[in-house]
C-alpha positions as CSV (number, residue, x, y, z in Angstrom):
1,M,-68.0,-15.2,-26.3
2,T,-70.7,-14.2,-28.7
3,D,-70.3,-11.2,-31.0
4,G,-73.9,-10.0,-30.5
5,V,-74.9,-11.3,-33.9
6,T,-74.3,-15.0,-33.3
7,K,-77.4,-16.6,-31.9
8,R,-77.0,-19.5,-29.4
9,P,-78.6,-22.6,-30.9
10,R,-81.4,-24.4,-29.0
11,A,-79.5,-27.7,-29.2
12,L,-76.6,-26.1,-27.2
13,G,-79.0,-25.2,-24.4
14,W,-80.3,-28.7,-24.3
15,A,-76.7,-30.1,-24.3
16,V,-75.6,-27.8,-21.5
17,N,-78.6,-28.7,-19.3
18,L,-77.9,-32.4,-19.9
19,I,-74.3,-31.9,-19.0
20,V,-75.2,-30.2,-15.7
21,L,-77.6,-33.0,-14.9
22,Q,-75.2,-35.7,-15.9
23,T,-72.3,-34.1,-14.0
24,T,-74.4,-33.8,-10.9
25,V,-75.4,-37.4,-11.0
26,E,-71.8,-38.5,-11.7
27,L,-70.5,-36.5,-8.7
28,A,-73.1,-38.0,-6.4
29,Y,-72.1,-41.5,-7.6
30,V,-68.4,-40.8,-7.0
31,V,-69.0,-39.3,-3.5
32,G,-71.1,-42.4,-2.6
33,R,-68.4,-44.9,-3.6
34,K,-67.0,-46.0,-0.2
35,E,-64.4,-48.3,-1.7
36,F,-62.4,-45.3,-2.9
37,T,-60.0,-43.7,-0.5
38,P,-61.0,-40.1,0.5
39,G,-58.1,-38.7,-1.6
40,L,-59.1,-40.5,-4.7
41,R,-62.7,-39.4,-4.2
42,V,-61.6,-35.8,-3.9
43,G,-59.5,-36.1,-7.0
44,L,-62.3,-37.7,-9.0
45,V,-64.7,-35.0,-7.9
46,I,-62.4,-32.3,-9.0
47,V,-61.8,-33.9,-12.4
48,V,-65.5,-34.6,-13.0
49,A,-66.5,-31.1,-11.8
50,L,-64.4,-29.6,-14.5
51,Q,-67.4,-30.4,-16.8
52,Y,-69.2,-27.5,-15.1
53,V,-66.4,-25.2,-16.3
54,F,-66.6,-26.6,-19.8
55,A,-70.4,-26.3,-19.8
56,R,-70.1,-22.7,-18.9
57,G,-67.6,-22.1,-21.7
58,A,-69.8,-23.9,-24.2
59,W,-72.7,-21.7,-23.1
60,R,-70.5,-18.7,-23.9
61,M,-69.9,-20.2,-27.4
62,S,-66.3,-21.4,-26.8
63,A,-65.4,-24.1,-29.3
64,G,-62.5,-25.2,-27.0
65,S,-65.0,-26.0,-24.2
66,V,-67.1,-28.0,-26.6
67,L,-64.0,-30.0,-27.5
68,G,-63.4,-30.7,-23.8
69,L,-67.0,-31.8,-23.3
70,L,-66.8,-34.0,-26.4
71,A,-63.7,-35.7,-24.9
72,Y,-65.4,-36.1,-21.5
73,D,-68.5,-37.7,-23.0
74,A,-66.5,-39.9,-25.3
75,M,-64.7,-41.2,-22.2
76,A,-68.0,-41.7,-20.5
77,V,-69.3,-43.8,-23.3
78,V,-66.2,-46.0,-23.2
79,A,-66.5,-46.3,-19.4
80,A,-70.2,-47.2,-19.7
81,I,-69.4,-49.9,-22.2
82,G,-66.3,-51.4,-20.5
83,G,-67.3,-50.8,-16.9
84,D,-68.9,-53.0,-14.4
85,G,-72.1,-52.3,-12.5
86,A,-75.8,-52.2,-13.2
87,L,-76.6,-52.4,-16.9
88,A,-79.3,-49.8,-16.6
89,I,-77.0,-47.3,-15.0
90,R,-74.3,-47.9,-17.6
91,G,-76.9,-47.7,-20.4
92,A,-78.3,-44.5,-19.1
93,L,-74.8,-43.0,-18.9
94,A,-74.0,-44.1,-22.5
95,L,-77.3,-42.8,-23.8
96,V,-77.0,-39.4,-22.2
97,S,-73.3,-39.0,-23.3
98,I,-74.1,-39.9,-26.9
99,S,-77.1,-37.5,-26.8
100,V,-74.9,-34.7,-25.5
101,M,-72.3,-35.4,-28.2
102,V,-74.9,-35.3,-30.9
103,L,-76.4,-32.0,-29.6
104,L,-73.0,-30.4,-29.3
105,M,-72.0,-31.4,-32.9
106,V,-75.3,-30.1,-34.2
107,S,-74.8,-26.8,-32.6
108,I,-71.1,-26.3,-33.4
109,A,-71.9,-24.8,-36.8
110,A,-73.4,-21.7,-35.1
111,F,-70.1,-20.9,-33.2
112,P,-68.2,-17.9,-34.4
113,S,-65.0,-18.5,-36.4
114,P,-61.8,-18.1,-34.3
115,D,-59.5,-15.2,-35.0
116,L,-56.2,-16.8,-35.7
117,P,-53.0,-14.8,-35.8
118,K,-51.4,-14.2,-39.2
119,I,-48.2,-16.1,-40.0
120,S,-45.6,-13.8,-41.5
């Protein structure tokens, strides 16, 4: 959550918008995969949809949500490189994921410092 003084960086807005677009496309792709069983598709949809929750947290300046999004996008890059399927789709996924990671890392400096408990 912002403290009223911390300004949300423009790069964070771009990153969140890209994440929402990327997640929506990923969900449509997962739902359209008929070779998956219905239970697996539902499970994948739930896991992929968690990116919406992390995007909302990042918009609220939560560094933990940014860490979650960085992990999701790092896994997406690995999946795009090692996966099978159309090269254009895999390249687009890798490009968007790397772009999101760069935008998130650029904006992380504007996040408020966490209040850690004192060790006594």
